[in-house]
VONU-189548 format. One record per residue (C-alpha): residue in three letters; x, y, z. Coordinates in steps of 0.001 Angstrom, whole numbers, plus 500000, padded with zeros to 6 digits. Layout:
VONU-189548
ALAXYZ...
This chain:
VONU-189548
MET125154552042158373LYS125943552860161956PHE127625555822163552GLY129240556276166920LYS131152552987167245LYS134450554758167913GLU134643557220170810SER135589560707169607SER137473563422171463LEU134155565218171913ASP132672562103173539ARG135549562033176024VAL135009565712176874LEU131282565175177369GLY132094562254179649GLN133894564679181964ILE131272567449181800ASP130339567070185465SER133879567983186501LEU134108571161184377ASP134026574549186054THR131909577455184800ILE134576578896182498ASN135449575550180847LEU131751574675180557THR131062577997178818ASN133966577378176402LEU132639573895175660VAL129168575235174874LYS130663577843172542LYS132739575160170813LEU129677572972170295ALA127738575944168931ARG130541576739166446GLU130705573121165275ARG126932572984164840GLU127004576256162880LEU129785574867160663LEU127842571685159923GLU124676573678159200THR126631575891156785ILE128061572862154986PHE124671571175154606ASN122989574407153504THR125691574990150878ALA124921571641149222LEU122862571808146021GLU121158568512146866GLY118301568404149305ILE119191566501152474LEU116516565231154854VAL116513563014157915ILE113217561186158421SER111857558688160906ASP110607555233159944LEU107118556814159764GLY108334559434157282VAL108298562371159743ILE110898564970158724GLU113356565582161573TYR115950567636159680ALA116037569448156337ASN118679571649154718MET117839574788152728ALA117889573026149328SER115229570550150449HIS113082573446151744ARG113118574937148236MET112528571652146425ILE109485570341148285GLY108036573536149771LEU109009572730153356LYS108531575354156091ASP110401575677159393LYS107265574826161357ASP107010571518159458ILE110221570123160981GLY109289567410163444GLU105633567569162373ALA105208567077158615SER105481563723156887LEU107427563264153663TRP104434561266152398ARG102265564399152631LEU104725566526150666ILE105350563802148029PRO102064561812148092GLU103004559322145366LEU106146558249147243ARG104192556172149764GLY102507554164147006SER105758553733145120LEU107435552305148237GLY104449550042148891LEU103630551526152308ASP100160551380153805GLU098883554060156194GLY101019553972159337ALA103480551421157924LEU107165551709158852LEU110003552090156374GLU112231549034156097SER116014549327156385SER116742548993152683VAL118200551440150171SER115752552911147668SER115931554923144448ARG113090556791142722GLU112405559609140231PHE109429561946140614GLN107802564904138940LEU106840567508141546THR104298570249140849TYR104709572216144114PRO106231574678144867GLN107607574492141308ASN107219572063138457ARG110440570045138613TYR111859566538138301VAL113645565078141306ARG115806561973141745LEU115506560603145273TYR117659558185147300ILE116696556815150730LEU119472555349152897PRO118967553870156395PHE121231554557159359GLU121225554113163110VAL122642556426165754GLU123974554527168733GLY122889555867172063ARG119697557437170674GLU116769556947172999GLY114453554290171606GLY117013553116169044ASP114568553592166149ALA115983553531162631ARG116386556818160813PHE116755557479157094VAL118740559994155063VAL116858561231151996ILE118928562835149227LEU117034564877146606SER118700565858143327ASP116987568334140995ILE117216566818137493THR114826569300135822ILE117510570903133654GLU118731567449132682LYS115215566536131552GLN114473569841129836SER117721569851127872THR117127566357126513ARG115753567556123193GLU118567570018122623SER121263567464123351MET119466564458121881GLU121591564224118754SER124928564552120534GLU123770562128123247ARG122695559653120600VAL126085559791118928SER127871559456122273SER125649556579123317ILE126229554751120060LEU129972555177120421LEU129849553956124005LEU127676550998123134ALA129758550145120089ALA132937550139122167GLY131331547880124747VAL129896545522122162ALA133255545288120401HIS134837544334123719GLU132135541775124490LEU132408540236121019GLY136183539834121242ASN136371536989123771PRO133791534633122213LEU135199535259118726ASN138671534313119915SER137276531187121514ILE135436530243118323THR138602530752116276ILE140666528497118527HIS138136525674118529LEU137596525906114789GLN141335525402114374LEU141130522304116546MET138226521040114460GLU140179521622111274ARG143068519548112560GLN140727516764113596LEU138981516769110221VAL142313516186108504LYS142594512919110450LEU139045511709109749GLU140200509565106842GLN142396507603109238ALA140169507437112353PRO136526508170113377PRO135681511519115053ASN136505511582118764GLU134912513256121798LYS137282516213121592LEU135829517218118210ALA132274516929119561GLY133211519097122535SER134689521748120272LEU131491521858118241GLU129433522308121414VAL131630525189122576CYS131178526912119196ARG127410526576119369ASN127305528045122881GLU129534530976121959VAL127504531760118849SER124364531756121017ARG126034534193123405LEU126946536455120472ASP123319536479119359GLY122235537666122811ILE124835540440122909ILE123915541698119443LYS120191541588120256ASN120676543715123392PHE122887546098121464LEU120322546638118722GLU117506547149121233ALA119547549781123072VAL120761551656119980ARG117626551445117833PRO114636551588120207GLN111295551100118496ILE108372553522118845PRO105815551841121167ASP102737550338119525PHE100204551303122191GLN097213549045122727THR094950548086125623LEU096618545341127660ASN095990543314130786LEU099370543192132528ASN098420539899134202GLU098190538220130804VAL101455539736129560LEU103225538645132766GLU101864535119132387GLU103143534879128808SER106565536195129811LEU106893533687132664GLU105749530851130386PHE108553531749127991GLN111043531537130888SER109498528442132481ASN112242526038131381GLU115024528204132790LEU113068528747136015GLU112623524989136347ASP116290524268135591ARG117364526725138300GLY114837525359140797ILE113216528763141189THR109521529211141894VAL107359532265141158GLU104558533382143475ILE102058535929142113ASP099564538076144022THR097422539724141346GLY095393541948143671ALA091711542812143349GLU091814545203140365SER092644544049136831PRO095744545992135688ILE094494547392132363VAL096933549834130726ARG097903551296127365ALA101228549788126349ASP103293547985123716LYS102917544265124441GLN106289543124123111GLN108191545898124878ILE106471545201128212LYS107258541497127803GLN110899542538127344VAL110695544540130586PHE109255541565132501PHE111826539218130932ASN114793541429131918VAL113585541999135482THR112850538295136017LYS116163537294134431ASN118059539562136830ALA116150538094139775MET116942534531138679GLU120644535254138256ALA120838536897141691MET119533533801143499GLN120750530335144367PRO118746527221143333GLY115570526960145345GLY114974530709145438VAL111597532422145155ILE110477535354142998ARG107418537079144436VAL105332539306142159LYS102709541532143754ILE100351543839141872GLN098948546861143723SER097200550056142689ASP096091553493143781GLU093916556086142057GLU096410556811139267ARG098853553927138949PHE099433550192138977TYR102536548940140807LEU104122545627139800ARG106649544635142448PHE109186541903141648GLY110947540692144798ASP113775538160144902SER115621536389147719GLY119028537037146197SER122218538744147296GLY120888542316147037ILE122642545398145630LYS125508547147147400HIS124924550778148398GLU127693551978146105ASP126242550090143100LEU122656551340143417SER123200554616141540HIS124863552752138627VAL122121550165138012PHE120740551929134909GLN124101552862133388PRO125093550930130226TYR127675548175130719HIS127640548431134490THR127252544855135722THR128433542726138627LYS127766539473136750LYS130573537600134988SER128521537026131816GLY126273540108131996THR126136542828129347GLY124947545620131657LEU122208546663129192GLY119150544939130684MET118073547525133262MET118946550425130951ILE116477548974128426VAL113876548487131190GLN114158552137132261ARG113958553425128671ILE110817551391127887MET109093552384131131ARG109820556083130538GLU108437555883127011HIS105265554429128517GLY104920557295131008GLY106022555052133882GLN108952554699136227VAL111243552046137709GLY111987551958141440ILE114573549816143200ASP114726548850146872SER117510546542147975LYS119097545184151130GLU122457543476150789GLY122253539798151715ILE118419539884151811GLY117246540615148262THR115996543238145824LEU112553544643145038VAL111991546183141588THR108826548298141293LEU107364549007137850GLU104873551893137839PHE102237552081135080LEU099684554834134537LYS096111553550134551GLN094276553544131239ASN091566555852132565GLN094095558515133550LYS095296561215131209PHE097805559430128988ARG101093561291128709MET104594560631127495LEU107531561604129666GLU110373563225127832
């Protein structure tokens, strides 16, 4: 996003600054000071933390809410790096020491322990300011405190479950309506053709109707399966797994569809074997859903790149596609049920992915650039770390 394309009234005044006398210049300075004070008041009133960082993560601006959330001090502005205050963020974004942020939108959730124990949802959005010396990209970081949301989960679990079931049931009923109507119509056509079978052999129209019925029944099976997985999640059966092996099995299961679409998969397994404690079938479902989304976002001939990295505490599986990317306005809705931009999508796939990863003590991160592609990062706790379940 770019600012400054259209000249404002303030720009026109500044363009004439050399011709202003002392009185008008003093009035202009006072006006600028009042406008700055107004903007500062607005930003400091916001409940969300708002930061502006450089492509190296150096914090150039921070409102009062962000000071409270991440323990930022006035002297840190222009000096401190966001990576120092939230150490795990660098690894989650896949940045090496000294690496620059790319101009893509990103979404993450973190548990912070300083200055208070809290959960934070974080969005990173790139922007450029025209006329800025050097022209380097800058990024807006929005921090939302979701601690109360997390802590109240147990208390509201029952009501949320009922609401979720009602929401899912309404969506499933809607999704089932169209294929059922189609099946009904074609069955009627088949019935009429069967009446004539004594007088003439079956024709191609009857065969086509049968094929349509089979396809629609298959689609119904998929919708019902996703519905049941979302409404009745199973308790994970934790066991020691090598994620490389689980990924290989998942891709083998999808090999025919990958081949039909002309899509290749490139895997960089890294140096360390990704051994974790997890439910094999549920993790295969995660890999299947992420890969399926990547396939459907690309044209024939596309490439899915999977890279496995690690730090002291976590393994990061990064699935990158060369698809159409996610629009800025759609990023915050990716994990909501029934939100989909695909004609035949159910909007449940990424919600299931997030639920499974949370139950495994992990997280899902998304980085996307419209027209370039999307990177989905799956974060797993290492087996040798303290194993914990996130609420």
